C-alpha positions in Angstrom: 7.6 23.9 -1.2 9.1 20.9 -3.2 6.1 18.4 -4.3 5.7 15.2 -2.3 6.6 11.9 -3.8 4.4 9.1 -4.4 4.4 5.6 -5.7 1.5 3.9 -6.2 1.3 0.2 -7.7 -1.0 -1.0 -9.9 -2.8 2.5 -10.8 -4.1 2.2 -14.1 -7.8 1.4 -13.1 -9.8 1.0 -9.9 -8.3 1.9 -6.5 -4.8 2.5 -7.6 -5.9 5.2 -10.2 -8.5 6.7 -7.8 -5.6 7.1 -5.3 -3.2 8.2 -7.6 -6.0 10.9 -8.5 -6.9 12.3 -4.8 -3.0 12.5 -4.4 -3.0 14.7 -8.0 -5.7 16.8 -6.3 -3.5 17.6 -3.3 -0.7 18.5 -5.3 1.6 15.1 -5.2 4.3 13.7 -7.7 2.8 10.7 -8.4 4.7 7.8 -10.2 1.5 5.4 -11.4 2.7 1.8 -12.2 1.0 -1.2 -14.7 1.8 -3.4 -17.0 -0.2 -1.5 -20.0 1.1 1.7 -21.4 -1.9 3.2 -22.6 -4.4 3.3 -19.2 -1.7 4.0 -17.2 -0.5 6.6 -19.5 -3.9 8.5 -19.5 -4.4 8.1 -15.5 -1.2 9.8 -15.4 -2.5 12.6 -17.7 -5.2 12.9 -15.5 -3.2 13.5 -12.7 -0.9 16.3 -13.6 -4.6 17.7 -15.1 -5.6 17.9 -11.5 -2.9 20.0 -10.4 -0.5 16.9 -9.4 2.3 15.6 -11.6 1.7 12.1 -12.9 4.2 9.9 -14.1 3.4 6.2 -15.7 5.8 3.5 -15.5 5.2 0.3 -17.3 6.1 -2.4 -15.1 5.6 -5.9 -14.1 5.8 -6.7 -10.1 6.8 -10.0 -10.7 10.0 -8.8 -11.6 12.0 -8.0 -8.6 14.3 -5.9 -10.6 11.8 -3.4 -12.2 10.5 -2.8 -8.9 14.1 -1.7 -7.4 14.9 0.4 -11.1 11.8 2.0 -10.4 12.6 3.1 -6.6 16.3 4.2 -7.9 14.7 6.0 -10.8 12.1 7.9 -7.9 15.6 8.3 -5.5 17.8 9.7 -8.6 14.8 12.1 -9.9 14.0 13.7 -6.6 17.3 13.2 -4.3 16.4 10.5 -2.7 12.6 11.5 -1.6 9.7 9.3 -1.3 7.1 9.9 0.9 4.2 7.6 0.4 4.0 3.6 -1.2 0.9 2.6 -1.7 1.0 -0.8 -2.0 -1.9 -1.8 -4.2 -0.9 -4.3 -7.1 -3.2 -7.1 -7.8 -3.6 -9.9 -10.5 -6.2 -12.5 -10.8 -6.5 -15.8 -11.5 -8.3 -17.0 -14.7 -11.7 -17.5 -13.8 -11.3 -15.6 -10.4 -14.6 -13.5 -11.1 -16.9 -16.0 -11.7 -15.2 -19.3 -10.3 -16.8 -20.7 -7.1 -15.1 -24.3 -6.8 -13.4 -25.1 -3.5 -9.5 -24.6 -3.0 -8.6 -28.2 -4.1 -10.5 -27.9 -7.3 -8.8 -24.7 -8.3 -5.2 -24.8 -10.2 -2.4 -24.6 -7.9 -0.9 -21.6 -10.4 -3.7 -19.5 -8.5 -0.6 -19.0 -6.2 1.4 -17.1 -8.6 -1.2 -14.6 -9.0 -2.7 -13.9 -5.8 0.3 -14.6 -3.6 3.3 -13.5 -5.8 1.3 -10.4 -7.2 -0.7 -10.0 -4.3 1.6 -9.9 -1.3 4.9 -10.5 -2.2 5.5 -7.9 -4.5 3.9 -5.4 -1.9 6.8 -6.7 0.5 9.4 -6.4 -2.9 8.4 -2.7 -3.2 8.3 -2.1 0.6 11.8 -3.4 1.2 13.3 -0.8 -2.2 11.3 1.9 -1.0 12.2 1.9 2.9 15.6 2.6 2.9 14.8 6.1 1.3 12.4 6.9 3.8 14.5 5.8 6.8 17.7 7.7 5.5 14.8 11.2 5.6 13.3 10.3 8.6 10.0 10.3 7.1 7.4 8.4 4.9 4.4 6.2 5.1 3.5 2.7 3.4 -0.1 1.9 2.9 -0.7 -1.8 2.0 -4.3 -2.1 0.4 -5.8 -4.8 2.1 -9.5 -6.4 2.6 -12.2 -7.6 4.6 -11.1 -10.9 3.7 -8.7 -10.9 6.1 -11.5 -10.8 8.8 -14.0 -13.5 6.5 -14.4 -15.9 3.9 -14.3 -13.7 0.5 -13.7 -15.4 -3.2 -11.3 -17.9 -2.1 -8.8 -19.2 0.1 -5.6 -17.6 -1.3 -7.5 -14.5 -1.5 -7.9 -14.5 2.4 -4.3 -15.4 2.8 -2.9 -12.9 0.6 -4.8 -10.1 2.5 -4.0 -11.2 5.9 -0.5 -11.3 4.8 -0.6 -7.6 3.9 -2.2 -6.8 7.6 0.7 -9.0 9.4 3.3 -7.0 7.0 2.0 -3.9 8.3 1.8 -4.9 11.9 5.4 -6.4 11.6 7.0 -3.8 9.4 6.1 -1.2 12.4 7.8 -2.6 14.8 11.0 -2.5 12.6 10.1 1.0 11.6 9.7 2.1 15.5 11.6 5.6 15.9 12.4 6.1 12.5 9.7 8.6 11.4 8.4 6.0 9.3 5.1 4.5 9.6 3.2 1.4 7.9 -0.8 0.6 8.1 -3.1 -1.5 6.4 -6.2 -0.2 5.0 -9.5 -2.2 4.4 -11.8 -0.5 1.7 -15.7 -1.3 1.5 -17.1 -2.4 -1.4 -15.6 -0.1 -4.1 -17.5 1.4 -6.9 -14.8 0.9 -9.5 -15.0 0.3 -13.3 -16.6 -2.8 -13.4 -19.2 -2.2 -10.3 -20.2 1.3 -12.3 -21.1 -1.0 -15.2 -23.1 -3.0 -13.5 -24.9 -0.5 -11.9 -25.8 0.7 -15.0 -27.2 -2.1 -16.1 -29.6 -2.1 -13.0 -27.7 -3.8 -10.2 -28.3 -2.7 -6.7 -26.1 -4.9 -4.8 -23.3 -7.1 -4.8 -23.1 -10.1 -2.8 -25.0 -9.2 -0.7 -23.4 -5.4 -0.1 -25.8 -2.7 -1.1 -24.0 -0.7 -4.1 -26.0 2.8 -3.3 -23.5 4.0 -0.6 -20.0 1.9 -1.9 -16.9 3.8 -1.8 -15.1 5.3 -5.0 -11.6 4.9 -5.8 -10.9 8.4 -5.1 -12.5 7.8 -1.7 -9.9 5.7 -0.5 -7.3 8.0 -2.1 -8.8 10.9 -0.3 -8.3 8.6 3.2 -4.8 8.4 2.4 -4.2 12.1 1.6 -5.8 12.6 5.0 -3.3 9.9 6.8 -0.2 11.5 5.1 -1.1 14.9 6.7 -1.9 13.7 9.7 0.8 14.4 12.7 0.1 12.0 14.7 0.6 9.4 11.9 2.9 7.5 13.8 0.3 6.5 16.8 -1.6 4.4 13.9 1.9 2.7 12.7 1.4 -1.0 12.7 -2.6 -1.0 12.8 -5.3 -2.4 10.3 -7.6 0.5 9.6 -11.3 0.7 8.0 -11.4 3.2 4.9 -14.8 4.2 5.9 -13.9 4.6 9.6 -10.7 6.7 9.2 -12.6 9.3 6.9 -14.8 10.0 9.8 -11.8 10.6 12.1 -10.9 13.3 9.5 -14.5 14.3 8.3 -13.3 12.9 4.7 -16.8 12.4 2.4 -16.8 10.7 -0.8 -17.0 12.8 -4.2 -21.0 13.1 -3.8 -20.5 14.1 -0.4 -22.0 11.1 1.0 -20.2 9.2 3.9 -19.6 5.6 3.1 -20.8 2.4 5.5 -18.0 0.6 7.5 -18.6 -3.2 6.9 -17.0 -4.1 10.3 -20.5 -5.7 11.7 -20.9 -7.6 8.4 -17.8 -9.4 9.0 -18.5 -9.8 12.9 -17.4 -7.1 14.4 -14.4 -6.7 16.7 -10.9 -5.3 17.1 -8.4 -5.5 13.9 -4.7 -5.4 14.3 
């Protein structure tokens, strides 16, 4: 059977890389994008080593023409086939990891990273990918969002960008109804990425009040996406915002160590999602 084809944006590290690796484990052909060639190429090689086919593509997602050219390349390589788009690319403004200023003390160009890359670029990629999926009557668009939609997290613009991703998936699902294409938004919990792992190695046990012991690995998020893509009833979830830890229980998906990460729903006020 022809390998399914995925595009994972921002895949040289952290969540994007973990998603790509999980897709590789499942035998997918995965196009990985990023701005730095060396780590991107290494991630693509690991996808191939795991049984998939990793293809690294240097792409600046601030440039619409590069995104369009990438999707055109995928269409040409695979006879118009694109089964999955994972919108993950993200860029932090200068000082983001450590700043504590209120929004009026932050530079206005925070917008250029958190919104232009963290929201607009996802819309651009979906606009480019959707025609391929609709033409074939099948496909999945996944936005990597955050609990920052529900409660204050990091900054005003961070929350704006994540809320926009959730609303985007909800409204795209309306336009996609009856096409066979599904759009969803995902809320991972605390992610045990490269930065967090380094902090844990130095003895850190929690991050901003969240325990790291049962945090999600990037590959866990990828495993959840693989399970979503395999679900014959996936269309019923179209337009929904989903919490990775909760969906994992539905699909009996575990993290790489066999553990089941915790949902942060209650920590952010509980209640329904989109």
